[in-house]
C-alpha positions in Angstrom: 0.0 0.0 0.0 1.2 3.5 -0.8 2.0 5.9 1.8 -1.0 8.1 0.8 -3.3 5.0 1.1 -1.8 4.2 4.6 -2.7 7.7 5.8 -6.2 7.5 4.2 -6.7 4.2 6.0 -5.6 5.7 9.3 -8.0 8.7 8.8 -11.0 6.6 8.0 -10.4 4.0 10.8 -9.7 6.4 13.4 -12.7 8.6 12.6 -15.3 5.8 12.5 -16.9 7.0 15.6 -15.7 10.6 15.3 -14.5 10.2 18.9 -18.3 10.0 19.9 -18.5 13.6 20.5 -22.0 13.2 19.2 -23.6 10.1 20.5 -25.0 7.5 18.1 -28.5 7.3 19.0 -31.3 4.7 18.3 -34.9 5.5 17.7 -36.2 2.7 19.8 -33.9 3.4 22.9 -35.4 2.8 26.3 -33.2 3.3 29.2 -33.4 5.0 32.6 -30.4 7.1 33.9 -30.2 5.9 37.5 -27.5 3.2 38.1 -29.4 1.5 41.1 -28.8 -2.1 40.1 -31.7 -3.2 42.3 -34.2 -1.9 39.6 -35.1 -3.8 36.7 -35.7 -1.8 33.5 -36.5 -2.4 29.8 -33.8 -2.3 27.1 -34.8 -3.2 23.6 -37.9 -5.2 24.7 -36.0 -7.2 27.4 -36.0 -6.6 31.1 -32.5 -6.5 32.6 -30.9 -5.1 35.8 -30.4 -1.2 35.5 -26.6 -1.4 35.7 -26.5 -4.0 32.9 -29.0 -1.7 31.0 -26.6 1.2 31.6 -23.6 -0.7 30.0 -25.6 -2.1 27.1 -26.8 1.4 26.3 -23.1 2.5 26.6 -21.7 0.1 24.3 -24.6 -0.6 21.8 -26.4 2.8 21.7 -23.5 5.2 22.2 -20.8 3.1 20.9 -18.4 4.1 23.7 -15.4 2.6 24.9 -14.6 0.5 21.7 -11.2 -0.6 20.6 -9.9 1.2 17.8 -6.8 2.4 15.8 -5.6 5.9 17.3 -8.3 6.0 19.9 -8.1 6.4 23.6 -7.8 3.4 25.7 -11.3 1.8 26.5 -12.3 2.3 30.1 -13.1 -1.5 30.5 -11.7 -4.5 32.5 -11.6 -8.0 31.1 -12.2 -11.1 33.3 -13.2 -14.9 32.9 -13.6 -18.1 34.9 -12.3 -21.2 33.2 -14.4 -24.3 33.4 -13.9 -27.9 32.0 -16.7 -29.2 29.9 -16.4 -32.7 31.0 -14.5 -34.1 28.0 -11.5 -33.2 26.1 -8.3 -31.4 27.2 -9.5 -27.8 27.0 -10.9 -25.5 29.7 -12.9 -22.5 28.4 -14.8 -19.6 29.8 -16.7 -16.7 28.3 -15.3 -13.1 28.9 -17.0 -10.5 30.9 -16.3 -6.8 30.4 -16.7 -4.3 33.3 -17.1 -0.8 32.1 -16.1 2.3 34.1 -19.0 4.6 33.2 -18.8 8.0 35.1 -17.3 6.0 38.1 -20.0 3.3 38.0 -18.8 -0.1 37.1 -21.1 -2.1 35.1 -20.4 -5.7 33.7 -22.0 -7.2 30.4 -20.8 -9.9 28.0 -20.0 -7.7 25.3 -17.2 -5.7 23.7 -17.0 -3.6 20.5 -14.0 -2.9 18.0 -13.5 -0.5 15.0 -13.2 -3.2 12.3 -14.2 -4.0 8.7 -16.7 -6.7 8.0 -16.0 -8.6 4.9 -19.2 -9.5 3.3 -17.5 -9.9 -0.3 -18.2 -13.1 -2.6 -15.7 -16.0 -2.0 -14.4 -18.5 -4.6 -15.9 -21.7 -5.5 -13.9 -24.9 -6.3 -14.4 -26.6 -9.6 -17.3 -28.7 -8.2 -19.2 -25.5 -7.4 -18.8 -25.7 -3.7 -17.5 -22.8 -1.6 -13.8 -22.9 -0.6 -14.9 -21.4 2.6 -17.5 -23.5 4.0 -20.4 -21.7 5.8 -19.0 -18.1 5.1 -21.6 -15.5 5.3 -24.0 -17.8 7.2 -22.2 -19.2 10.2 -19.0 -17.1 10.3 -17.3 -14.1 8.6 -14.0 -12.4 8.5 -13.5 -9.1 10.5 -10.4 -7.1 9.6 -8.6 -4.7 12.1 -5.3 -3.1 12.3 -2.3 -4.8 14.0 -2.2 -2.4 16.9 -5.9 -2.8 17.8 -5.5 -6.5 17.8 -2.3 -6.1 20.0 -4.3 -3.7 22.3 -7.2 -6.3 22.8 -4.5 -9.0 23.6 -3.0 -6.8 26.1 -6.3 -6.2 27.9 -7.0 -9.9 28.0 -3.4 -10.5 29.5 -3.8 -7.9 32.2 -7.5 -8.9 33.1 -7.1 -12.7 33.0 -3.3 -13.4 33.4 -3.3 -15.3 30.1 -1.3 -14.4 26.9 -3.4 -14.6 23.8 -2.2 -16.7 20.5 -2.7 -15.6 17.0 -4.3 -19.0 16.3 -6.7 -18.7 13.5 -6.0 -15.1 12.6 -4.7 -14.3 9.1 -2.0 -11.4 9.0 -1.5 -9.2 5.9 2.0 -7.6 6.4 1.4 -5.2 3.5 -1.4 -3.4 5.2 -0.6 -4.5 8.7 -4.1 -5.9 9.2 -5.4 -9.0 11.0 -8.4 -10.9 9.6 -10.1 -12.6 12.6 -12.8 -15.2 12.2 -16.1 -14.2 14.0 -18.9 -16.9 14.4 -22.4 -16.0 13.9 -25.6 -17.5 15.3 -27.5 -18.9 12.4 -29.7 -21.8 13.5 -33.4 -21.5 13.8 -34.5 -19.9 17.1 -31.0 -18.2 17.6 -30.7 -14.4 17.5 -28.6 -13.8 14.3 -26.3 -10.7 14.3 -27.9 -7.4 13.3 -26.7 -5.2 10.4 -27.1 -1.5 10.9 -26.3 1.6 8.4 -25.8 5.1 9.5 -28.3 7.8 9.2 -27.6 11.4 9.7 -30.0 14.3 10.0 -29.6 18.1 11.0 -30.1 19.0 14.6 -33.1 21.3 15.0 -31.0 24.0 16.5 -28.6 24.1 13.7 -25.8 22.3 15.7 -23.9 19.1 14.9 -25.7 16.4 12.9 -27.5 13.8 14.9 -26.4 10.2 14.2 -28.5 7.3 14.3 -28.7 4.0 12.7 -31.2 1.8 10.8 -31.5 -1.8 10.8 -31.3 -3.6 7.5 -31.7 -7.1 8.9 -29.5 -9.8 10.0 -25.7 -10.0 8.5 -26.8 -13.2 6.8 -29.7 -11.3 5.1 -27.5 -8.4 3.9 -24.7 -10.8 2.9 -27.1 -12.5 0.5 -27.7 -9.1 -1.3 -25.3 -8.6 -4.3 -25.2 -4.7 -3.7 -24.0 -5.2 -0.2 -21.2 -7.8 -0.8 -18.3 -5.6 0.0 -16.0 -4.9 2.9 -18.1 -2.7 5.3 -16.3 -0.2 8.0 -17.9 0.5 11.3 -18.0 -0.8 14.9 -18.8 -4.4 15.4 -19.9 -5.8 18.8 -18.9 -9.1 20.0 -19.2 -11.7 22.7 -15.8 -13.4 23.3 -14.8 -16.8 24.8 -11.4 -18.1 25.8 -10.0 -21.6 25.7 -6.8 -23.1 27.3 -5.4 -26.6 26.8 -5.0 -28.4 30.0 -5.9 -31.7 31.7 -9.3 -32.8 32.7 -8.3 -33.1 36.5 -6.1 -29.9 36.8 -7.4 -26.6 36.0 -4.8 -24.6 34.0 -3.4 -21.3 35.4 -1.4 -18.6 33.8 2.4 -18.9 34.0 2.3 -22.4 35.0 3.9 -24.1 31.9 0.6 -24.0 29.9 0.1 -22.8 26.3 -1.3 -19.4 25.2 -5.1 -18.9 25.3 -7.1 -18.9 22.2 -10.0 -16.3 21.8 -13.2 -17.0 20.0 -15.3 -14.1 18.8 -19.1 -14.2 18.1 -20.5 -11.4 16.1 -23.7 -9.8 17.7 -24.2 -6.7 15.8 -22.4 -4.4 13.2 -22.9 -0.5 13.0 -21.6 0.3 9.7 -20.5 3.6 8.2 -20.0 2.6 4.4 -17.9 0.5 2.3 -13.9 0.5 2.1 -11.5 -0.4 -0.8 -8.6 -0.5 1.8 -9.0 -3.9 2.8 -8.0 -6.9 0.5 -10.7 -9.5 1.1 -9.7 -13.3 1.7 -11.4 -15.2 -1.1 -10.3 -18.8 -0.4 -9.4 -21.2 2.4 -6.3 -20.3 4.3 -6.2 -23.6 6.0 -7.3 -27.1 5.0 -9.9 -27.3 7.8 -11.9 -24.6 6.0 -12.3 -26.7 3.0 -14.4 -29.2 4.8 
C-alpha cells in the first residue's frame, strides 16, 4: 500500500466513531439514567438489571469505549472463569467486560471494535462448492489493524493473566491488518447478528448532525444481497470466549507452563459507516480445515 493510502486508512479507521462527541442514537432506545442495580428496566424489549442496561446502552447505543486505531484506551476491564466441559483437554470460559461509566462499574458480556466486516463473495472450487464453508452464514472475517489486535490481547493479559495466541488469525503484512474469524448464530431460534447502516440528520437547533442507525436485517440477510457484498467499515460488537489447553483433572493457570489462550469471537451486531476499498478480502481457504 502506498504511503498516501496508509494515511487515508488511518484517517477513516480513526474517525469511524468521530470520537463519539455526538452519541450514536437509536430511535427505539429505552433506558433510565439511574444506576441503581436493584431496579429492573426495559432495554430493547428485554427486562434487565439497571446497571446491565446502563452498560448495554453505553456499548450498543452510544458506541462508547470500543477498541480502535488511534483511539483512547477503553475504560473496560476483562475477566473470565475457566471451566472444564467434562470431555477433552481444553478449559474454556466466556469473557466478561466491566465498563467504568462515570465511576459506575457495569458488567456485560459484550465488547466492541472498530473493524471492517467482509461480506465479499468467495471463490468456488471446480465442483461448485464454496472454498470457505459456511461463510456469510455461520461465520465471517473481520479485519482490524495490528495495533488494535495487540491492544485487545494486552487487555486480556492484564485482566485474566493469560497471553493470547494468534491462532486462526490471518495477517496481511502489506497493510498491517489482521483478519479474525467471527462466528455467527444462524440456527433456527437463535438471535442472528444485526446489520445497521448510519443515518444523519440536521439538528433542530442547527448544531452538529444527529447520528442514528437503521437496521437492514441480519448480517446473513444483508450478505445475500449482491449490492451489499463489499467490505463494510464500522463498529462491530462481539461476545468473546477463551479456551486454554490443560488436563481434565487440573485447572490450568497462567504462567504454570501452559500454552497461550485462544480467543473466539461471536458477532452480535454491526454498526456500519459505509464500504471501503482499503482492505484486501480473503477469497479462499487459508487452512485445509476450512475446505471441509
